[in-house]
N, C-alpha and C positions, 0 to 999 in steps of 0.2 A: 563865884568863889574858889571852886575846887581848881579851875583853870588859872587863876590868878596867883594860888600858892603854888601851884606846879611849875609857873613861870618863875618865881622868885626861887623855887628850889634848883632848878635849872640854871638858873644864873649863877647862883651860888656855886654848883657844880662846875660851871665852865671858868667862872674865875679862879677856883682852886686848881681844877683839872689842867688847865691851859699853861699854869706856871708852875704847878707843884713838879718839883724836880727833886728827885732822890740822888744824893750823892755818896758812894761807897768807896772807902779806901780799902784796898787789897794788897795786905802785906805778903810779899814773897823772899824766898831764901838765896834764891838764885840768880846769876848775872842776866842782865838785858837781854844779851845774846844767846841765852840758853834756850833750848828747845821748848822747855815747860813754860819758859817766861812769854815767849814769843806766842803760844797758845794760849796764855791767858789775855795778852793783849787782843787777839783775835776775837776771844769769849767775849771781853768787854766792848769790842766795836760791835759784834753782833747784837748784843743786848740793847746797845744805843741806838741803833738802826731798828730793831725790832719794837722798840719802846718809844720811837720818835724822839728821842733824847730825853724822855722821862726818868732813866735809872743811867744814870752815869757812874761808871767803875774805873777808878785810878788804879794801876797797878803801881805797887812800890817794890822795885826788884833789890836782889843783892843785899837783903836783910837789913833795908836802909831804914824802916818803919819801926819793925821789930826783930831780935834776933831770930833765928831759925828754931830754936826750943821756946821761944815765947809766943809764936803765932797762934798756936792752938788754944792757949789760955787767954789770948787777947779777943779770940772769937768767940770762946766760951763765955767771957765777961762781958762782952758786948763792947769791948774797947775798940775793936775792928769788926764790921757787919761780916766779912767774909776774909778768907785767907787760904793761902797753900801751904800744906804742911808735909813733911816725909812721915808716914805713918809709922815706920819703923823705929823712929827717934821716943815713941811713946809706950814702947813694950812694958816696961816698968810699972807704969800706971794700969796697962791690961795686957796680957799676952795677946790678945786678939790682933792688937794693933802691929804685933811683931811677926805674923804668918807669913808674910811675903819676904823675911829676912833669914828664913832657916835655909842653910845651905843645902842646894840640891833637892829640895821638895818640888820645887817649879824652875826649871831652868831653861826653859824657851818662851817665846812668845805666846805659842798654843796652851802652853801648861799655865802660864801666868795668868792669862784669860780666864782660864778655868778656876784658877784658884781666886782670882778676884769676885767672880761669880759666886763661889761657895762661902767666900768671906763678907758679901755684901749685906746679907740680910742681918746677920749678927753685930756687923759694924753701924748698921742702921739703928739697931736697938741700943747699941752701947752710946752712939752719939746722941740719940734723942734723950736719953737719961740725962744727957749733960748739956741739953738746951740747943743742940746743934743739928744740922741735917747735911747729909753728904751729898754734893752735887755731881762730881766725877771723880773719877782716878784715872792716872797715866802712868804706866811703867818706865822705870829708867831702863836703859839697855843693860845686858846681862854684866854682872860684875865679874872681874879680872884681878889679878893680883899685880900691883905696881911695886918692884922692889930693884933695889940696888946692885944686886949681883944676880948669877944664875943659881937657880934652884931646881933640885930633883925629887925633892921629897919635904915632907913637913919638918923633919929634922934639920933640915938645911936652914929653917925659918926661925930657929931658937934664938932669942935675944935680939931679934928685930926691934927697931923702934916703930912702933904700929901705930898708926892713926885709926882711932876709932870714931865713929860718929854715932854710934847707937848701942844700946846694950847687948845686941847680938855680936856686933863687931869687937866689942871689949870682950866678949865670953869668947870667942873665936881666938883672939889673941892668947888668951889664958890657956886655952886648949892646946895650942901650937907651941906655946913657951916663948911667945913674943911680949914686950912690954907695951901694954896699951897707952894711948896718949889722946885725950879727946881733943879734936880740933874740927871746928866746924867748917863749911865749904869756903866761906868767906876769908878765913883766916889760912886756908891750905898753902898757898904759894909761899907764903911766909914762912910757916913751919918747915916746909920742904927745903927752902933756901938756906935757913938757919941750921938745918940739921936736927931740928926739934923731933922730927919723925924720917924715916928712910924706907918706908914701905906702908902700904895700906890696900884694901879692897875696894873697886869701885868700877864704875862704867867707863868705858872711853870717853864719855862725854865729860866727866869729871876731871880725868887727866888732861884734856884739852883746854877744858875752862881754865883751869889752875895752872896750866903751863908746866905741868909735871915733867915733861920731858927735858925740861931744863936742868933738873936736879936728878932725874931716875931714868935709867935706859931700858929697863925691861918691863913688858907687861905680858902677864900670862893668861890668855883667853881662857879662862876657867868656864865662864857662863854659870856661875855657881847660885845666883839668885837676881831677880828682877824686882827691886824695891819700888813701891808706888808712891807718887804724891797725890795727894786728895786735898780737892778744893771742898772747903767746908764752909756753910754759912750761918750765922746765929739765927736760931728759929725765929726769935722774935723780929728781928730785921726783916726776915722773909716773910713772916705772917702780916708784917705792917705794909708791903706791897698789896696793890689790887691784884684782881685775878688774871687779868692779861698780861701784866708785869711779872707775875710768877710763873706763868706760863712761858713767856719769853724767856725768861731766866733758865728754866729747865730744858725748853728746846735747845737753847745756847750750849747749855752744859752737855746733852746729849751728842751734838755735833762736834764741840771739843774735845769729848772722850774719844770719839771714834778718829777724829783728825790726830789727836796726841798719839794714841797707839800706834797709828800707820806711821808717822813721823820720826816716831823713837825707834821703830825697826829699819826705816830707812837710814835715819841718822847713825844708826849702830855700825854700820859698813863704813859710812863715809867718816866716822870718826877715828875709826881703825886705820883708813887709809892716812887720813890727815896726822896721826900720831906718827906712823911709819915716814911720812914725808919729813917728820920735825926730827927724824934721827932716832926715834924709838925702834927697840925691837920688840916686835909683836910674835910671842913664843906659843906654840902648841904646847900645852902642860903634859910633861913625860906620863907614862901610865901609873908610875908609882905614887906621883904627886896627887892625881886625880883619886887614885885608891884611898890614900892617906886624907884627903879632903872629904871624901865621901864619908870616911868613918868618922870625923870630925862632925860632918852633917848628920848623920844618924845618932850621934850622942846628944847634940843640939835638940834635934827633933823629939827623943824620948824627953829631954829635959823640959821641953816647950809643953808639950803634952800635960806632963805631970803638972806645971803651972796653971795651964789653960782650962782643965776640968771639963765639964761637960760642954760648953761651948765650942772649946777646941776640938773634942771629939766628934762635935756634929759637924764642925768646919772641914775636919780632914775627912770625915765620911762623906760628906757631899762633894768633895773633891775628889775623892777615889772612886765614886760612883761614875764620875765623867769621865775618867781616863780611858 
């Protein structure tokens, strides 16, 4: 009797196990050619291979499925089981999301890795409360200033039409006396071409992807901060996977994180060269501009710490201990 029951149970498992395929749509905000998106595609392929096709992840690039600022809500509500977001976009919801957008808090890859490590436990707790799990993060290359004229100080930036993509970049505009205009990555080329904006802060990567060199000629390599993309998964969707599939996802995520950071650093130099080849002048920021920007950074850090409370204090403390 027992043997017979066991056979029926095994047959039922085989029938579902062999053909049970889970399909996940992964909304992303950046072009298919961007290194973050290429890394997502490699992650999806690793998961496919490791699970023998049991979990198929389809990456939807360039905000084609959800707009950049809608992806987090989509994952949280289960409209999308998994997605990629830019953490600093959600600083208004919780200051912890904006830790890596504070100018000059962490301005190199080494410092950014330390900041990411200090941020992770607090981020895990925050996302868990919203029914999500953090799979991995990858930093963008360091942020510089794209501007339509030569600048020597913050005073020279007054009145610029400044593209803001996050609360921190809008706050920065306010502090330097520029006019913030909110423009997401997918709309940036158009906004530059039509003169809606004539300046912004971002990495060499965004400047290249959006063909900024067609509208703006100067990029000041300030290395102000390295914001991170985060790959978030809906906790219920993750819990619905069997144990071997979950392990495959975590293993692929760890590999994607290591690969992503490495590629980001390598691409940083490549983007600078590519922009110069397209006629952009890559400028070393003059000392006065650096000093002014660092002052703006310290105002923003103090402001952030006030808002971020105990979690923020714990994060900065953990970060400073590693430095």
